[in-house]
N, C-alpha and C positions, 0 to 999 in steps of 0.2 A: 310636632308641639307635645314634649315629654312632660307627665306629670309627675312630682317628687312629693312620695307620702313619706314623711318620718315616723316609723314605728316605736324607735325607742332605742335606749344604748346605742350600739353602733350599727342598728338595721336600718335600712331605707329600703323602700319599693319604688322602683322607675318604671313608670308604664308609659310606651310608646306604640306608634304602628306597627312595627316590626315585633312587638311580644313585650313581656313584662319581667324586669331582673329584681330578685330581692338579695340585698348584699347582708351577709352576717347575721340571720335569723338566731334567735336565742330562745332559751327554755324559759318558762313560767317560773318565776321566784323572784326574790328580794325586791319586792314593791312592784315589780313589771308583770303584765299578763300580755304577751304579744298578740293572742286570739289566735285566727287561721287565716294569715293571709293568703291569697292566690297569687302564681306566677306559673311561668314556664321556664326560667333560668334561676339557680341559687349560686351564689358565690361565697365561698367560706374562705376567710383571711389566715384561718388555723383550722387545728383540727382538736382544739381543746372542748371536749363534751362539757365542761362545766360553763364554758361561754356561750357555745354554738350549738344550735340543733334544726338541721334542714327539715327535719320529722314534723316541725308544725307547719310548713307550707302545704298548701293545699293544692294539687295540681290544677292548672287551667284547663287542661285538655285530658289527655291521658296520663303522661308522666312529666315529674321535675327533672331537667337537667342540673346535677349537681356538678360544679368544678371548686376543686379543692386544694388547688396547687398550681405552680407557674406553667406557662405554656400559651399556645396561641390556639384559640378555640373558636369556630363558627357554628351558631344553633340557631336555626329557623331563621338564618339571614343576618344574625346579630354577631358583630365580629368582636372578641373579646379577649385581651392579653391579660394574663397574670405574671408579676414580676417579684422573684424571690428578694424578700427584705428579711427582718428579723423583729422580735418584739422586745428586744432591750438591746445595748449598745455593745453586747461582747459576742456578736454573731450568733445569738440565741442558745449560748451556753447555758443562760439562767431560764430563759422563759419561751424559748424554741422558736422556732420559724415564723413569718409575716409573708402573707403576700397582698400586695396591692393590685388591684385590678382596674382596667381602664376599657371602656366598652362605649360604643356609640348607639345611640337612639336617635332617629328623625335628625339626622345631622348634628346632634349635640353629643359633644365628647365629655364623659364622665369618668372621673378618676375617684376611687373609694381607698381609703388608706389603711384599712383594717385597724390593726393595734399597733401601727409602726412606732418602734421605740428608738430609733436612732434617725440622725440625719442623713439624707439622701447623697449619695454620692455621683459623680457627672455620669457615669455609665447608666445608673438606675433613673436620673432625671431624663437621660436622651430616650431611653426605653419608654417612659411615661410622655414623654413628648407634650404636645399641646394639648393643654387642658379648657374645657369651657367651665365645666361646673366640679368643684374640689368638694368632697365629703371630708371633713377633717374632725379626727377624734380628739375630745379635750378630757381623754383620760389615758391611761397607761404609762408605759415608762419614760416616754419621751419628755414630758412635762409642759405644763400651760405655757411657760416663759418662751418657751423654743417655736411655739408654733406659729408666731409672727413671720420668724426666719424662713420656717417651712414654705409657709404660704408664699412668701416672697421668691423662694428659690423655684418653685413650681408656677407661679405667675398665671394663676385660673382669671378667668371674667368674673366668677362667683364662687364663693367658698359659703358652705353650708355645716355649723358646727353641729357635732353629735356629742352628746353629754348622758351622763348617767345621775345628774343632782342639779339642782337649780344653782347651787355653790360653783359647779364647774362652769356654767354657762356665765354666770355672773362674772365670773374671774376671767373667761376667755374674751368677754365682750370688752372687758377692762383692758385686757392687752390689745385688743384691735381697735380700741379707741373709741368704742360705741358707747354713749351718753344715753340713748334712748333708742328702742326697738320694739316692734309689735312683733308678736311670735303670730307666724300664718298655719294655717290649718293643712295646707299644702302649697306647691309652689308649679305652677306653668311655665316651663322654658321655652323659649325661642330663642334664635339665635339673634334676632334683632331687639331683644329687649335686655340683652346683654352688654355690660360696657364695651369700649371700643379697647383696642390693644395698647394704647396711651393714657388710658382711664384707670383710676383705682378700681381694685375687684369690688363687686357688690357682695355683700355680705348677707345672706337670706337665713334668718331664724325660724325655724319650725317647731311647731309644739306635736310632742310625740302624742301619737293614739294610744301608746299603752301607757298604763298609770304609771307615775312618776312620784315618789317619796322624797 
């Protein structure tokens, strides 16, 4: 029964029985203070030091295992796959590489898109596979207008928007057809709590714990 906490920007913390994963921790600045969250595993979608900083993460035990690229990993029983993508639509020529991560905690399969800047091709979608909870960035080169098509191509059971301003959240909510919503402090996910395969994905809005201006 994983708990999902939204720290801010593209950073989420997912805690399950097998461990704690933090995706895309970021440095303090630009109106955000991520604090010192604890985890065993950190995933980085890029190696941009202005955007990401794994050193803010406090080890849950002795060390933090940092994953910063494509491949298959097993850390303390947690299976994680990194899939090569790009932060732009010209194969990284402008903004560099991006890694999409898929991992499973407590029988719930999560996918973090990082700062994906292009549509996913058939091979990438096959690598991602079945997704229960999708973390969707409302920022970056892809553009908010394309995010609904992206969600439809992945077909998650639930989607959690990640945003850097309330304006981004409002625009994405409009694209997704949300008229009203309640921002939660955290989300507890179970397979039984998610929509079925023939139902529309559930959109979960989380409030960032870091300051947001």
